[in-house]
Every structure is written in C-alpha cells, then in structure tokens.
C-alpha positions in Angstrom: 21.5 81.8 32.4 22.1 79.0 34.8 23.1 80.8 38.1 20.8 82.8 40.3 22.3 86.3 39.7 22.0 87.1 43.5 23.8 83.9 44.6 26.9 84.4 46.8 29.9 82.6 45.1 32.6 84.3 47.1 33.4 81.1 49.0 34.9 79.5 45.9 38.6 78.4 46.1 39.0 77.8 42.4 42.6 78.6 41.3 43.9 79.7 37.9 47.3 78.6 36.7 49.2 78.0 33.6 50.8 79.9 30.8 48.9 81.9 28.2 50.4 79.6 25.5 49.0 79.2 22.0 45.9 77.0 22.1 46.8 73.5 20.9 44.7 73.0 17.8 43.3 76.5 18.0 44.1 77.0 14.3 42.2 73.9 13.4 42.7 70.5 14.9 42.6 67.5 12.6 40.6 64.3 13.1 43.5 62.7 15.1 43.6 65.8 17.3 39.9 65.7 18.0 40.0 62.0 18.9 42.8 62.8 21.3 41.0 65.8 22.6 37.7 64.0 23.4 38.4 60.3 23.6 41.1 60.3 26.3 39.8 58.7 29.5 39.7 62.1 31.2 41.1 60.5 34.3 44.6 61.9 33.9 45.9 60.5 30.6 47.9 63.1 28.7 47.3 62.8 24.9 49.1 66.0 23.9 51.8 63.9 22.3 49.3 62.9 19.6 48.8 66.6 18.8 52.2 68.1 18.8 52.9 71.1 21.0 50.7 72.1 23.9 53.2 70.8 26.6 54.1 73.1 29.4 57.7 73.2 30.7 58.1 71.2 33.9 57.0 73.2 36.9 55.2 76.0 35.0 52.1 77.3 36.6 52.7 75.5 39.8 50.5 76.8 42.6 48.5 79.4 40.8 46.3 82.1 42.3 42.8 82.0 43.7 40.2 83.6 41.3 39.1 86.6 43.3 36.8 88.3 40.8 34.0 85.8 40.9 31.6 86.9 43.6 28.0 86.4 42.4 25.9 84.3 40.2 25.7 87.2 37.8 29.5 86.9 37.4 29.1 83.2 36.7 26.5 83.9 34.0 28.7 86.4 32.3 32.2 84.8 32.5 33.2 81.2 31.9 36.0 81.2 34.5 33.5 82.4 37.1 31.1 79.8 35.8 33.6 77.1 36.7 34.2 78.7 40.1 30.4 78.8 40.7 30.1 75.2 39.7 32.7 74.3 42.4 30.6 76.0 45.1 27.3 74.3 44.0 28.9 70.9 43.5 30.6 70.9 46.9 27.3 71.9 48.5 25.5 69.0 46.7 28.0 66.3 47.5 28.5 67.4 51.1 24.8 66.6 51.6 25.0 63.3 49.9 28.4 61.8 50.8 29.3 61.3 54.5 32.8 62.7 55.2 32.9 64.4 51.8 36.3 65.7 50.8 36.3 68.7 48.5 38.5 68.4 45.4 40.5 71.2 44.1 39.4 73.0 40.9 42.0 74.6 38.6 41.1 76.7 35.6 43.9 76.3 33.2 45.3 79.2 31.2 47.1 77.6 28.2 48.7 74.6 29.9 50.1 73.4 33.2 51.7 70.3 34.5 49.9 67.9 36.9 50.7 64.6 38.4 48.6 63.1 35.7 50.2 64.8 32.8 49.8 68.2 31.1 46.4 69.9 31.5 45.3 71.9 28.5 42.4 72.1 26.1 44.3 69.5 24.0 43.5 67.0 26.8 40.1 68.3 27.8 38.7 68.6 31.3 39.9 65.8 33.5 40.1 64.5 37.1 43.5 63.6 38.5 43.0 61.0 41.3 46.4 61.4 43.1 45.8 65.1 43.4 42.0 64.8 44.0 41.9 67.7 41.5 39.7 68.7 38.6 41.4 70.6 35.7 39.4 72.6 33.1 40.7 74.8 30.3 37.6 76.7 29.3 38.8 77.1 25.7 37.9 73.4 25.4 34.2 74.5 25.2 35.1 76.7 22.2 36.7 73.7 20.5 33.6 71.6 21.1 31.6 74.3 19.2 34.2 74.8 16.4 35.1 71.2 15.7 31.9 69.3 16.6 29.2 71.9 16.1 28.2 71.3 19.7 26.1 74.0 21.3 28.3 73.8 24.5 26.3 76.4 26.3 26.2 77.1 30.0 24.4 74.0 31.2 26.5 71.7 28.9 29.6 73.2 30.6 28.2 72.5 34.0 27.4 68.9 32.9 31.1 68.4 31.9 32.4 69.8 35.2 29.8 67.7 37.1 31.0 64.6 35.3 34.5 65.2 36.5 33.2 65.7 40.0 31.6 62.3 39.6 35.0 60.8 39.1 36.1 62.4 42.4 33.2 60.8 44.2 34.2 57.4 42.7 37.7 58.0 44.0 36.9 59.0 47.6 34.1 56.4 48.1 36.3 53.5 46.8 34.5 52.8 43.5 37.8 53.1 41.5 39.5 50.6 43.8 36.6 48.2 43.7 36.3 48.3 39.9 39.8 48.8 38.5 40.6 49.2 34.9 40.0 46.0 33.0 40.5 47.0 29.4 38.3 48.6 26.8 34.9 47.7 25.2 31.2 47.8 26.1 30.6 46.7 29.7 34.1 47.2 31.0 34.7 48.9 34.3 36.0 52.0 32.4 32.8 52.4 30.4 30.7 51.8 33.5 32.8 54.4 35.4 32.1 57.0 32.8 28.4 56.3 32.6 28.1 56.5 36.4 29.8 59.8 36.3 27.3 61.0 33.7 24.5 59.8 36.0 26.1 61.7 38.9 26.2 64.9 36.8 22.6 64.4 35.9 21.6 63.9 39.5 23.3 67.1 40.5 21.6 69.1 37.7 18.3 67.6 38.5 18.5 69.0 42.0 20.5 72.1 41.2 18.1 74.5 42.9 18.3 72.7 46.3 21.7 74.1 47.4 21.6 77.7 48.8 24.0 80.3 50.0 24.2 81.6 53.6 21.2 84.0 52.8 19.1 81.1 51.5 19.4 82.1 47.9 19.7 79.1 45.5 23.0 79.0 43.6 21.4 77.8 40.4 18.0 78.2 38.7 15.9 75.4 37.2 17.1 74.6 33.7 14.9 75.2 30.7 14.1 72.5 28.1 16.5 74.2 25.7 19.3 74.1 28.3 18.7 70.4 29.0 18.9 69.7 25.2 22.2 71.6 25.3 23.5 69.3 28.0 22.2 66.2 26.2 24.0 67.4 23.1 27.2 67.6 25.0 26.7 64.0 26.2 26.0 62.9 22.6 29.2 64.4 21.0 31.5 62.7 23.6 30.1 59.3 22.9 32.6 56.7 21.6 30.6 55.8 18.6 30.1 59.4 17.5 33.8 60.1 17.9 34.7 56.9 15.9 32.1 57.9 13.2 33.9 61.2 12.7 37.2 59.3 12.3 35.7 56.9 9.8 35.7 53.6 11.6 33.6 51.7 14.2 35.2 49.4 16.8 33.1 49.0 20.0 35.8 46.9 21.5 38.0 50.0 21.8 35.3 52.0 23.7 36.3 53.8 26.9 33.3 56.0 27.6 30.2 54.4 26.1 28.0 55.2 23.2 26.3 58.6 22.6 22.9 57.0 23.4 24.2 55.5 26.6 25.8 58.7 27.8 22.6 60.6 27.1 20.5 57.9 28.8 22.6 57.8 32.0 22.7 61.6 32.3 18.9 61.7 31.9 18.4 58.8 34.3 20.3 60.6 37.0 18.4 63.8 36.2 15.0 62.2 36.6 15.6 59.6 39.2 18.4 60.9 41.4 21.6 59.4 42.9 19.9 56.2 43.9 20.0 54.7 40.4 23.6 55.5 39.6 24.9 52.4 41.3 23.2 50.4 38.6 26.0 51.3 36.2 28.0 48.5 37.9 25.2 46.0 38.5 23.4 45.9 35.2 24.3 43.5 32.4 26.1 44.8 29.3 22.8 44.9 27.3 21.0 46.6 30.2 23.5 49.5 30.0 21.6 50.6 26.9 18.4 52.7 27.1 
C-alpha cells in the first residue's frame, strides 16, 4: 500500500487512450526486444520497429477519455490505472510547491498502443516523456513485463518511482535543463546519462517527501514507504541500469550507455530520497568519476 486510502484523488485529469491491441512481446519478448523495451532513452524514441508489431494506425486513440473511476487512495492501491492517476495528483502537488510557475504535464494511460508526436506509445517502448507534448505516457502492462522478463518485483512504489522519473524529465524540459544540456552522444558522463540520473534523483526526492502533500481535507495523498517498498524501488532502478541490460544481452560497452549504470541509478535515487531536491543539480556539475557512489 502506497496511498492513504482516504486521500481524495478525484482531481486527477489522467486520460486513457489507445486500442486494446495484443501486447507487444506479451508471449515472450527475446533479448533484443527487452533491450528495446528498457534501453530506449524514454524521451520519445520509438523502438517498436526492433520488436515487430505493436504499432498503432495513424490517429488511433487520439484524444482519449478522462479516467473517472479513480476517486480515492484506496482505488489507487487496488488498481494500477488509478495508481497512475493518483501519482499525477501527488506529483503535481509536489512540483507546484518546488517550481515557480509550474506547468502540469498531461498523463496518458495507454491501452495497447497509441500514436504520439514522439512515436508510438506502448509497453514495447516503456513509459516515456514526450517534450513537444509535455506529456507522460505509461502502458501499465510494462510493469508486468518487468516482472516476467527481468524478475523485478515492480511493486507499487517501484511503479511510482518510474512515473516520478518521467515527471523529472518534464521538470528538466520546463526549467530549461534540456536546452542547456543538449544531447551530446552516448557514454558515461554525457548529458544524456546525467539527465537520466538527475531524473532518478528527482523521483527519489519526491518519494522522500511523499507524505507532505495533502488533499483539500488535509489528508496526505501517500503514506511513508516501508523498507521493503524502498528495496522494491531500488530494485527497479537496478534493472534499468545500462550495465545490467548489457549483461543480459551478453556484452558490455559503457561508451554506448544512455542511462547510467545500475549502481549509479540506485545511488542517485537514494541521494534524492535522503537529501532532497537541492542535491539533484550535482548530476551536471560533478566529474564523470564523481557520478558514481
């Protein structure tokens, strides 16, 4: 349980769209598919071409409908779509307090697949942030694939970490970090890796203060995580590390990294959790060696 059962989540504007298509890789994604699934930069790069299938016809799912059956924290604890909707409410409350002039991103729960300005959204791509839309896309069946293909626990807090990470990219977009540190290739210490580690730090900062945001009645949206839940979130950070993904594929090439090592991702999440937002800027000021724990 991550949400306060009494929390009012009825203010969420999360939308659901897409087609209830066959899950790309649902019958067993090979190593290439898993690399495409997890290793894509999660900033709007469509890797479904590596998998075959999973592509929605142009225009399918456009618009979508607001999820209306997610009213309380109890709903969020029991249903993954409502959990995403609840995360939107809590994340917006957190970032509105910490970023002047905060602009809320859209959140779309994908059912099967749907087109976006950044390519097709589906579980074959994984959760991602699309900068031109200022929108986050999540197909919740992605969490099932993390469990099935990686043995990840992918429990409730791990799911919130992943959504919080994508919200971190939105913050980088609206405050100008993406413009200040444009893509300069792959490898340790590149802007892309630093961007991902900072987003991990942002997610950790939110989770570390997740009980601070309250609804109109003063009820906190979320409850303090247990040690087991934190281990679950750290496990998710581990399995999406570049070195772990490459180990699964049978090679190691740090010069191709786009997200950072498992150890780095866990470290920056934990740093944000324990120290708060103030340390997250260090992702762009530390030397390459100092990005490590």
